[in-house]
N, C-alpha and C positions, 0 to 999 in steps of 0.2 A: 748131593741133595738138590743142587741147581739143575742137574740133568733130569732128575725125576720130575721137578716142577715143569720144565720145558716139555717133557714127554707127555705129561698130563694135559698141558694146554693144547698140544698138537692133537691129542686123542679126542678131546671134547669140542674142539673148534668146529668140525663138520656138523656135529649134532646141533650146536648153537646156531650155526648158519641156517640149518634146515628149519629150526623152530622160527627164526626170524622171517624166513621166506613164507612159511605157513601163515604167520600173523599178518604179514604184508598182504598176502592174498585175501585174507579175511577182511581186512580193513576197507577196501573199496566196496565190497559187497554191502557192508553195513552203511557206509557213507552214501551209497546210491539207493538205499532202501526208500521207496516212494511213500510209505504209509507212516503217519504219525504214531509213535510208540504207544501213546495212550489208547488210540483206536485199535492197535494190534492187541493190546492186553484185553480190551473190552470184547473184541470179536472172538478171541481165544476162550474167554469165559462163557460167551453165548454158545459156542460150539460144544463145550463140555456140558453145559446145562441141558442142551438138546439131546444129549446122549451120544455125542461123537458120531453122528450119522455119516454115511458114505457120501461126501460132497467133494467134487473135484477141487484139489489144491488146498482145501481147508485143513487146518491142523490145530492141535490143542496148545502148541507152544510156538511162539514166534511166527515167522512167515511174513510175507509182504502182500497183503490183499490187493492194494492198488497197483503195485508194480507188476504182480504176477497175474492179475485179472481173475481173482477168485470168483467162482460161479455165484451169480445172484447179487454181487456187490458192485455198486457204482460209486466212484470217487470223484470228488472235485479237488484238484490239487493233491495234497498229501492226506486229505481227510476223507473218511468214509461218509458218503452222503445218503445212501439208501441200501437196504438189504431186502430182497424180495425172493420169497420162495412160496409160490402159490400151488397148492395141491402137490406137494413134494413128499407126502407120507412121513413128515417129521413127527417125532415124539418128544419125550422129555419135558422140560420146563423152560421158562424164559430166563430164570436166574436174575442176575443183577445187570441192569442196562445203563446205569448212571455214568459209567466211565467213558462212554462215547462223547467225543468233543463237539461235533457239529452235525450229527446225523439228523436228517429231516424226515426220512421215510422208513418205516418198518412195516412190511407186508408179509405176514406169515399165515394168510388165510387158508382155509380148507386143508388143515393138517390134523394131527392128533396131539397137539401140545396141551399139557395139563398144568396143574399148579395154579398159583394165583398171579394176578397182575402185579408186577414189581412196584414197590413204592418209589423207587429211584428212577423213574422214567426220565430220559434225557430232556433237559429243558429246551433244547433246540428242535424237538420233535414237532413236525407239522402234519404228518399223516401217519396214523397208527391203525393198521388193519389186522384184526385177529379173529375175524368171523369164522364160524364153523370149526371150532376146536373143542377142547375139553377143559377149558378154564373154569376154576371154581373160586369161591370167596366173593368178595365185593370189590367195587371200584375204590381205589385208595383216595384218601382226601388230598394227597399230594398232587392229584390231578390239577389242582389250581395253579401249580407252578408252570404248566405248559401254556404260556401266554401266546405262543405262535401256532398253536394247534388249529388246523382248519378242517380236518376230517378224521373221524374215528368210528370204526365199526367193530362192535363186540358181539354182534348177533350170532345166534346159534351156539351158545356155550351153556355152562351150568352155573352162571353167576347168580348170586342171590343177595338177600338183605336189602336195606334201604339205600337209595341213591344218596351219595354224600352231598352236603350243602357246600359244594366246592367249585361252583361254576361261575363265580363272580368275575374272575379275571379272564375267562375264555371268550373274549369279545370277538375273536377272529374265527371261532368255530362256525363252519357253514353246514356241514353234514354230520349227523350224530345218529348212530343206529345201535340200539341195545335190545332189539327184538328177539323173541324166542329164547328167553332166559327165565329166571325165577325171581326177579326183583319184586319187592313188595313195599307197601307203605305209600304215603303221599309224596307228591313231587316237591322237591326242595325249592324254597323261594329264590335261590340264586339262579335257577334255570331262566328266570325272567331277565337276567342280565346279559344273555348271549345275543347281543344286538345284531349279529351277522347270520344267525341261524335260519336257514331256509328249508332244510330237510331234517325231520325228526321222526324216526321210526321206533316205537315202543310197544308194538303189538305182541300178543302172546306172552304176557307176564302176569303178575298179580298186583299191579299198581292200583292204588285206590285214591279216594279224595276227589277234589274238584280240579278243573283245568284252568282256573283263573290265572295262574302264574304264566300261562302260555299266551294269553290273549293279545299282548302287545309285541310279540315277536314277529319278524318279517317272514313268516312261514309261507312256503309254497307247496310243500308236501308234508302232510302230517298223518301218521297212521298210529292209532291207539287201540285197534281192535283187540277183543278178547282180553280185557282187563277187568278191574272192579271199580272203575270210575263212576262217581255218582254226582248228584246235583244237576242243575241245568247247565247246558252247554253255553259258554259265553258267546254272545251274538257275533263278536269279531271273528271267532274261529270258523263260523259258518261261511265266511267269505274266503277261506283258504282254498285255492284252486283244486288241490287234490287232498281232500280230508276224508279219512276212513275211520269210522267210530263204532261199527257194529260190534255186538258182543259185550256191551257194558250196561250195567243197571242204571242208566241215566234217568233222572226225573225230568221227563219232557213236557210235563204239564205247564200250562200258562197260568200266571197269577190270576186267581179267581176274581171275576167282576161281580157286580150286584146280581143276586139270584132273581129269576123271574118271580119267585114266590114272594119276594119282598115288595113287588109292585102293588100299589094300592088297588084293591078291587072292592066291589060292592059286597059288604058283609052279608052273610046268610042270616036268616031270622034266628037261627040257633046261636050264632056267634054274637049277635047284638044283645042277647039276653044273658050271656055268660059274663059274670063279674071278672074284672081284670085281675090277673094273678100277680102276686108280689114280685115275681121274677120278671114281670112285663110292665115296667113303669109307664110306658106309653099307652097302656090300655089295650095293647094287642094281645090276643090270646096266645098261649104257648104253641098251639097248633099252627099259628100263622107267623111265628117268629122266624127270622132269616136263619137262625142257627139250627132249626129243626127241618131237615130236608124232607122227612116224611110228611110233616105238616104242610110244607109248601106244596107237595104233590097233591095233597088232599084239597088244598085251596084251589089249585088249577083245575082239578077234576070237577069241582063244584061250581065252576063258572057256567053261566046259562048258555043254552044253544044259540040264543040271539047274539050274545057277545062274540062267540066263536065265528058265527056267520059274518058279523061286521068286520072282524079282523081279516077273514079270508077275502072279503070284497075289497078291503083297502089294499091288501097285498097285490091282488090282481090289477087294480088300477095303477099302482106304482110300476108294476111290470110292463104294462102296456105303454106307459109314458117313456120308460127307459128304452124299450124296443123301438119306439118311434124316433127317439133322438138318435139312436145308433143308425137306423136306416137313413135318416136325413144326412148324417155325417158321411156315410159311405157313398150316397148319391152325389154329394158335392165333390168328394175326392175323385170319383169316376169322371165327372164332367171336366174337372181341372186336368186330369191325366189325358183325356181324349183331346182337349184343346191344345195342350202342349205338343202332343204327337202330331196333330194336324199342322201346327205352325212349323214344326221342324221339317216335315216332309215338304211343305210348300216352299220353305226357304231353300232347301237343297235343290228342288226342281227349278226354281227361279235362277239360282246361281249356275247350275249346270247348263241351262239353256243359253244364258248370256255369255258364258265363258267358252262355249264350244268354238265359236268363230275366232276368238282371240287365240285359242290353243293352236289352230292350224297355221296362223300367221306368224307366231312369235316363238315357236318351240325351240328354234335354234339359238335364240338370243339369251346368253347367260346373264344372271343378275345376282348380286350379293344382297341378301336380305336378313333381317334380324328376326329371331324367334325366341319366345319365352315360354315358360311353363305356367299353365293355368292352374288355378286353385281348385280344390274339391268342389266348392260351391259353384264356381263358374261352369264346371263341367255339367252341372245339372240344369243350367239355364237354356241349353240348346244352342244351335248355331245361328238363330235369327238375330239375337241381340246379346252381346257379351260386354259387360262393364265390370269395373273394379277388379282388374286382373292383378294377381299376386306375382310380381316379377321375381322369379327364382334365379334365373341366370340368363345371360345373353349368349347366343351362339351364332357365329358368322358361318354361313354355309352357302356356297354358290349353287344355285338351282336355276332352271329355266324360268324366264319371266312369266310364262304361262302358269306357273305354280302359285303365283301370288294371288291371294284373295282380297276382295275389298275389306278394309280394316274393320268395318262394322259387322262383317259376317264371318270373320276368320276365327277358328278355334286354334289358339296358339299354344300347343303343348310341344315344346322343343321345335320340331318341324312336323306340321300336320299335313299329311298327304290325303286329299279328298279322293273321291272315286276316280275322277279324271287323272289325277296325278299318279294314283296307284297303277292305272293302265299304262302310263308312260314308263314307270319302273318295270312293269311286266314285259312290255313290248320292246323297249329300247335298252334300258340299262342292265337288265338281267337276262336278256335274250329269251323273254317269255318264260322265265323260270326253267330253262332247259337244264338237263343234267350236266352239261358242260360248265355251267356256272355254279353247280352245287359244291359247297364247301364242306358241309358236315350235316349230320342228322342228330336230333335229340328227341327227348320224350315229348317236347312241345311241338316240334315240326322240323322243317328243313331250312337250312341257312344258305343263301345264295350270294354270290359276289356281284356287286353292281358298280359300274364305272360311270361317273358323271362326265359331261363333255369336256370339262377342264382337266380331267385325269384323276380326280379324287376317287379313291376306292372306299366303298361302303359295304357292309354286310346287312342283308335283309332277311330277317327271320319271318317266314310265312307260317303262321300258327295253324295247326290242323284243327278241324272241327271248332272253328272260332266261336260260332254262335252257341254251341253247347258248353263251351268252357266258361265264358264270362260275358255278362251283358255289357253293352257299350259304355254305360255310365260307370260301372265298376272298372272297366278297362281303362277309361280316362283317368280315374283316380289312381290306378296302379301306375300308369305312365308318369303321373305327376310325382309319385313317391320315388319311382326308380330313377327319374331324372335328377334327383337330389343325391344319388349315390355317386360319389366322385373320389376315386383313389387310384394311385399309380398302378396297382395290381388288379384293377377291375375294369372290364370292358365297358366303355362309356356309351350310353344311349344318346343318339342325336336326332331321332325322328320316329314317326309312327304313322299308321293309317288305321282309322276306325270307322270307315264309311261303308254302307251297304254290305254288311257282313264280313268285310275285309278286316283282318287283324295282322298288320305288318309292324315289326319293330326294326328300326334302322340303327345300326351301330357303325362307328368308325372301324374300318378293317384293320386288323392287327396281324393275324397270321393264319395260314391254312393248317399249320401243324398243331396237333394236340399232344399232350403227354401220353395218351393212349396210343396214338400213332407211333410215337418214337419208341415206347417201351415194348409194344406188342405187335406192331405192323411192320417193323423194320425200316421205318422212315428215318433217314439220317438228318441231323440238324447240327451243323457246325461240328461234325465228327461224332464219335461215340458219346453216349451219356455217361460221363465219368462220375466218380464219387463227388467231386467238388460241384459239378453241374447239378447233380441230384440234390445236394444240400441247398444250392441256390434256388432250385425249383420249390423245394419244401418250404424254405423261408418266405419266398414270395407269396405262395398260396396261403401260408399260415397268416401272413400279415393281412391278406384280403379278408379272410374269415374273422380275424380279430377286429378289423374295422367294422364289419357288418354287425358283430355281436356287441361291441362296446361303444361305438361312435355314432351309430345310426339311431335316430329317435322317431318312431319306435324301433326297437331292436329288429334286425332282419336275420331270419334263419334261412340258409340257402336251400336246404332240403333235397338237393340234387347234386351234391359235390362228388365228383368222380373225375378220373383222368381225362375223359372226353370233354370236360368243361374247363380244363386247365390248358390254355393256349400258350404256346412257346414261340417267342420271337428270336431275333438275332441275339447272340450272347446269352441264350437261355433266359431272357427276360420273360416275365410271367404276366398274363392277364386271366382272371377267372371270369367265365361267362355265366349268363342266366342268373345273375344276382337280383334278388327281389321279385322273381317271377313264380314263386312257389304256388300262389293261389291260382295260377293257370293250369295246374295239374288237375286232370279229370278224376273225380272221386270214383273209386272202383276200377280205374283203368289198369291197375296192376295185373289183374287177371287176364287182360287182353294183350299183354306185351309179347313181343317177338322173343326169339331165343336170346339175342344179345341184350335186350332190355330186361329179360328175367334175370340175367346175370348181374344186372345193376343192383338187384335186391341184396347182393352180398355186401354192398356199401352201407346198407341201412342197419341201424342199431336194433338190438333185440326188442327194446320197448316199443318200437314202431309196429312190429308184428303183433305184440301183445295188446297194446292200448291204442295204437294208431295215432299217437301224438308225436309231433316233431318239436324239439327244443334245440337250444344252442349245444346241448350235450350230444344230441344225435349228429350234429355237424362235426363235433370233435371225434366221434366214433368213425365217421366216414373219412375224416382226415387221417386217422390212424391206419385205416385200411390202405389208403393211398401211400402213406409212408412205408407200409409193409411191401407194397408193390415196388416202390423205389429201392428197397433193400434187397428183395429177392428176384425182381424181374418177372415175377409170376402174376397171372391173372387172379382175381378174387375167387373165380370158380373155373376149373379146367377139367372137363370130363375125360380128357385123354390121359390124365395121370392116374396112378393107382388109387383105389378107393379112399385110403386113409389120407391122401394128399390132395384130393380134389377141392376141398374147401380150404382156402388159404388161411383164414383166421384160426379155424379149428386145428389145422396142422401145425401152425407156427406158434401159437400162443404158449404152449407148454415148453417151448425150446428157447424162448427169447432170453432167458436168464441162465442158460447153459452155454458158456463161451465156446465149447467145442462144437455143440450142435449149431450154435449161431454162426460160426465161421463156415459151416457147410451149407447154411441156408443162403448165404450171400450170392447175389447174381455173379456167375462166373466172369462176366466181363469187367467187374470191378474188384475181383479178388486181389488182395494185397495192397490196395490203394489207401487203406486207413488202418490204424492200429486197433488192437483188441479193446483198448480203453475207450476210444471214440465209438467203436462199433457197439460196445455194451451200453454206452450212454444213449445212443440213438435207439437201441432196442428197448431201453427203459421207457423212453417217451412213447413208443408204440404201445407197449404193454399198458401204460396208464390210459392212453386214449381209447383202447378197445375193451376197457373193463365192462362187464355185463351191466353193472349198476351205473346209471348216468350220473348219480350224485357224487360218485367217486372219480369221475374223469376230470382232468385239469381244465381250466378255462383256456381259451386260445391265447390270451396274453401270456400265460405261464409257458405255453408251448413255444411261442415265439422267443421268449427269453431263453428257454432251454436250448432251442436250435441255434440261437446266437452264440451261446457258450460253446457248442460243438464246432461252429465255424471258427471261433477263436482258437480252440484247441487244435483243430486241423491245421490252421495257419502256423501255429507255434511248432507243430511237428514237422512241417515242411521247411522251416527255416534252418 
């Protein structure tokens, strides 16, 4: 019996050992799973609700979305942060979404998803994009739980019913789009509580009632076209910069004032003999009562010809008086303008004559002098007499003594180079603007290197067609504003010239190299542009734009952000050029651009071509295109590539959330330098920046924060 037990033990021992080995092999896999189990359960449920479509690595049971890099999924740590599938031909429904623990973005736009909006939307949701699907039903009242929501687009669905009175707690919501649905009824009062709302699109519905609830919101873009709104439009809404209201039965009439028929007139013989009616206590006949419009007309028609002639004569007299006053004012203004121009020309002539002798004698003697920025009002007083200067900042700059003007005649904007001084720059410091000193070209003009006698290097931008671009007074005001822009990642203005048609802008020299040169012209800078270097460049440029958008007053929109304006120094330090110079762009100049300049249009957002308006959102789009260049190493437009790949944004947009396609898009020179997780996060930022709708692009502050998280993740992976 003992032998039988021993034989049994020996027989089953290998089997037990094998089971233990299998279990041991399985444990590390579970222990190393990167995704929170609750998020795994939630995304499994979403996959089943969508009809189990063919999505790489997705599964209905288990899996590791963060660790395995599921397509369209971006994680932060072990939690799913966003799910994005735009125009992926998805069907099914959304199912239950409440089990996600910390998801912030769900973007399933341009698909065929039906069903209703789930009542258990994740409370951590910040961006919810479901436009152009097949959703039905209404918006759930549980929407009020999404206190972190900043953007939601439900346009282009089949949603109906009344809007729920559930917006009180959505004080962070900035962009809200419910256009092209079947919503009806009045606007709920809680809409007025959305204190951050700037964009509201409700066009093409059946909404009714008045708009009073919207009048105190900080709206910048409001579209209510093709609804059933009635009543007068609140005056405050008429000041919304982009307000579209056509296709509504508004009552646009103004509150009636006293009718002309009620004005006392000489009664006709007939009316004086008519006894007063009981309904007319004042003794006025019913035909002359203000409430009887036809009677009023009769009274006006019965006025005598002499009365009408008297009124006409009075009106003519008043008109002549007003015309005389206007002509007098215009004459006075013309005289003042001519006198100011004469004084300015006389002042320039006197100074140039007296200074010519000094110039020849002292051009070699360097001298340090102080210069400050003049205020807007000072710029308009001319060069003859300038007082009450606003000291913006002091700049020490060594220049020849001959450049110094008498204090009472000096226009002091940073460094103001008059006509004689600009000739010195042309003939001596820039070698007469020869090509050998040319650093780069831009849409505004050419930039030349200038070297002062003591060795200091400057960059001088010679603006093309200066007189056509901007009058001198406006140029001086622009210089005063640009001189206030000071940031470590922005090229700093130190001087200017605005005399005799010259428009020169002088900057401290930073580098000859631009991001365009390094990416596309083969210019090396501290070796190859590695992944870490590209991240550093992206962060530096993003900080520059974030400063312009959020820290400048008034806000500065670059309008010309591209790799040619991103200067690269030693260690891949970054300076962004041409900040604050947008108004120097010639209107209509786009049609006259050269081949390289026409390619620049691929950095411009879609709304610029449609409406011609630039916003901070258009800068964000341009930044997204530059990030795409950093990722792929490709130009925004390349006619040498196959037709489907010539336009970079069109070719790449649909592949940014497919990890396999994304890996193939990466610039071959940086293949394998970063993980799929980091790559996916970088692509997600690009995707949000190049959204067609500007209201759904992230602000630059958010982009800077997201890039910083990628830098941290890259550092952790390299340790």
